[in-house]
C-alpha angles and dihedrals in degrees: 000000000000095000129074137181107210118198124205121194126215139233113333091355132122134211093251096039096048103032109018098098094042092050090052091055090048091052090054094050118089091209091072097041091108088058132086109216120218143158135218113213130191137175115275141144140175097247134026118204125206108283091011125133111297116230125219118252123243091267090057094045089052091052088048091053090049087053093047093051091048093048101039106026108028094134097048114121094194128031122185113194122206117186131181121209107311086012090064089054091051087052094051093048091047092049093048090052092050093052092046090055088049085235121179091236123181091215105129099167144004130198122196117197121198090342114168095223091172097036137262129268088204092056087050089055092042090051091060091059093045131078112239093323103179093196096050092043092053096042093053118112113263099026121151095229095056090046090050091050092050092047094049091044091055 
């Protein structure tokens, strides 16, 4: 197969928990029989306690996604990206980087589901209860990174 649909979960999600049922539906549907189905997973949680595991920021997650695609799908002619919430922002950042590099990317489409493109007030509140939580900090309304992504996307 030279086509893949690659799913990326969101904050405190997992590949199986977020996408497992949907991938099963896709596998049963002949419309998607030409596509390999895959997921990109990264470490995330709702809360980070002092001295707890640090989570990579959106920039690092996008670099990880790029590495994942190059390692596991180098021969794909068409890649469709599907991201949920934070995963949608990771997709956007990855796509922007590919275009800035004038990369001959095989990305043909991207769908972002429930992605807080302009930030989330709830993430801002959650960030005040969490210790140095990179995901919540970057998802908070008014953040510089989200503003930068929106400006570059435009």
